[in-house]
N, C-alpha and C positions, 0 to 999 in steps of 0.2 A: 424264758427257759425255766425248766423245773428247778425248784430249790429245796427238794426233799430227798434225803438219803433213803433208799429202799432196796428190797431184794426182789428177785424175779418171782413171778406168780405162777410159773408153769408147774403143772402137776400131772401125774399119770391119769389118763382117762380109762374107763372100763375096757377090758380086753387087752390092756398092756400097751396100746399105741400112745405115743406122746400126745398130750392134749392140754386143755386148760379147764380148770374148775371155775365156775362163775363166782365172781367176787360178791355178787348181790344175793343170789339165792342158793348157791352151792351146787347147782346142777352141772353135769358134764356139758361142756361147750362143744360146738361143731365147727370145723373149718369154714371160713367165710370166703368171700370172693377174691381176696388176695392171699398170697403166701404169708404165713405168720399172723393172720387175723382170724378172729373167732367170733361166733355168735351163739348166745344162749337160747335154745329153743323154748325154754321154760318162761323166761322173763323178758327176752329181747335185748339184753345187755351185750355190747360188743367189746372185745378186748384184743390186744395184740401182744406178740412177743418180739417186736422189733427192737433191735439193740440201741441202747443209749450210749452216745459217744461225745458227751460234753467235754470241751477242751481237747478233743482228739482229732476232729476233722474240721476243715474250714471250707464249707461249701456255700455258705450264706454271704451275700454281699450286704453287710450290716448297714451301710449308708442307704442303699436302696430299700432295705427293710424298714429302716426308721422313717424314711420319706413316705413310704406307702402306708404304713400302719398308724403313724402318730395321729392323723386327723380322726380316724374312726375310733381309735382307742380312747382318745381324750373325750370325744362325744359320748361314748358308752360309759366311761368312768363318771362323767358328770351326771348322766341319767341314773347310774347305780347309786351314787352318793346322795342324790336327791331322794331316792327311795329309802335309803338307810338312815337318813337324818332323824327320822322320828324314833329310831331305836337306839341311837348312840348318844352318850353324854357329850356335852359341849366340847370338852378337852379330851376326847377319847384317845386312848393309846391303841394304835393300829399296827399290826405286824403283817406286812405284805410279803408272802412267800413266793419267790421267783420274780422279783421286782423288775428285772431287766433294766431298761433305761431309767427307771424311776418315775415314769409318767403318772402312775397312780399315786405314788408318794407325794408328788407335787400337787396333784388335785386334792388330796386329803389335807395337806398342809394349808392350802388356800382357805379351807373351811375351818381352820383352827385346830385340827387334830394333830396329835403327836405321832408321826409316822416313822416306822423303821422297816427297812427292807432286808430280805435275804436273797442273795444271788450267787450261784455256783460258777457261772461263767465269769472268769476273772477280768477279762477285758471290759465286759459290760458293767460289772460291778464297779470298776474303777471309773468308768465314764459317769455312772450315776453319782458316785462320790464327788467327782469333779463338778457336777452340777449342783452340789450343795446338799445332797441327801444323806441321811444316816443309813448306811448299808453295811450289813455283815456279809463277808465273803465265805461261802461254805454251804452246808446243807442243814436243813431243819430236821430234828430239833437240836442237833449237836452244837451248832454255833451260837445258840441263844444263851447268854450268860446267866448263871445262877438259876433262881426259881422265878424269874421275871414273868409276870402275867399281863394280859392285855384285855382291852375291852372288845377287840375284834381281831380275828385272824382272817386274812383274805387270800384267795387264790384267783388271780385274774389271768385267764387263759393259761393255766398251769396245772390244775387238778387232772386234766386229761392226759398229762405226761407222766403221771406217777405210777410206780410199779406195785408197791405194797400198801394198798389203801387202808387196810385195817390198822396197821401200825401208825400210819400218818394221822388218822382220825383220833386214835387214842392219844397221841402226842399233842394234837391240837386241843383236845379237851383239857389236858393237863396244863396248858398254857393260857387258858381263858379264865377270866374272873367268873364268879357264879352267874352273873347276868350277861356274860359275854356272847358275842355273835360269831358265827362261822359264815363267811360270805364267799360264794363261789360263782364266777361266771365262766362259761366254757362252751365249746361247740357241742351241739346235741344231735342225736340221731333222728329226732322228730322232723328236722328241717328238710326243705325241698331239695337243697343242693346235695345233701348226703344221700337222700333217697334216689335222686337221678343218677348220682355217681355209682351207686350199687347196681342200678339197672344197666348202666353202660358197661360195667365190669362183667355183668352176666353174659353179655354178647361179645366180650373180648376186648372192649375199650377200657383198659385198666388205669390209664394215666390220671384221670380226674380223681378216682378213689385213692390212688397212691399218694397224690398230692394232699388230699384231705387227711390222710393218716401221717403225712410228713415222712414218708418212707425214705430212708437214706440220709435224712437230716440229723444233726447232732442230738436232738431231743425229740424223737417221734412221738406220736400219740400212742398211749398204751390203753386208752379206754374211750368209748363213746357211750355216754349215758343218755337217757331220755328223761322227760319230766316225771316219769314214774319210778325209774330205777335209781336215780341219784337220791331222792328222799328216802327210799327204802333202805339203801345202804347206810346213809348217815344216821337214820333213826336208831340203828342197832348200837350206836356209840353214844347214846344219851343226848340227842338233839331233836328238836321239833321244828318243822318248817313254819316260818313266820310269814313269808311272802315270796313270790317268784314272778318272773315275767320274761320278756324277750328284749334282746338288744339287736342292733343292726349288724349284719354279717358282711355286706358288700356295699361299697359306694364307688361312684365313678372316680372321685378324687383319689389319686395314687394307685389306681387299679393296675395299670400296666407295670409299674414298679413292683407291685406286690407279686405279680406273676414272675418277674425277672429276678427277684432277689435270690432265687435258687440259681446259682451260676451254671448249672447244667441245662437250664431251659434256654434254648436258642431263640433268636429273634423271630423266625418264621413260626415256630410252635407257639411262642408267646402271643403273636399277633392273632392266631386262630383262637386261642383261649380267651384273649381279650374281647374279641368280637362276640363270642358266645356268652361271655359273662355280661357284657354291656347289654345284650339283648335280654338277658335273664333278670337284670336288676329291677325293671318296672313290675315284673311279675311276682317278685319275691314277697311284696307286701300283701299279696292275696293268700299266701300260704304260711304255715308255721315257720318261724325263723330258725336259722341254723345256729343261733347263739342264744343261750338262756342264762338268766341269773337266778340264784337261790339264796335266800337269807335264812339261816337256821339259828335258833336260840338254844343255848345250853340248858338242859333240864337239871335241876339241883339234886 
């Protein structure tokens, strides 16, 4: 879940019609394949104005979600922390924004890091606390006490949910030590699955793309970045890209539960999606991944 307080990014487009201004390059965006989704023709950034309803709707089966996502997330966190080890001090202070169940906190703590999480979903935050993690309930940056600073601020499958990106990045920079890192992993628009879903939506099959945007869920995606657009945005706020790479987006383990954790997905629909996804998994390694990680250093 998203752990950042923010405001809507909608703004008038030329001609007076409601629209969006690109958060990356400032150009007017054009409507994309789904209602409330947008694409920038200048830089290729995708955005949405889908409503955020954390703590307002209960459409997710959290047990199925945990069962489906935990294996792949833990594997991705291990790979990400392996990459970041060369850049972090031994007892690094890490702030994980939108920490959900606390899986990344646990992985960081196993490596000797001092990890604190922020989570606005009250039920999930309490579960993470019950598992022994240090978790603040609320939104970043308001719930971080005093002027506490960190060696790293992380967004794990969270940054794509945020609405007001410029304010978020300014707040992150303020909370980092001079040599601190901003670490982001998130779905990217370079990936094969996102590209295929947009093609399907073009011919009227909108379901796969709606699921990628998490349309109708408590915290839908508000952005889809690429390997070019995310560094471009972050650089404006005093960061330089140190390294980046790909993480796994799909595995067979937990796949069916991942499809069914949205309670509105019926068994027959889930079975069809499952068969299509199982067929696609061996092919994915031949194409750019749908999940990327980016490690940025703060410039002094």
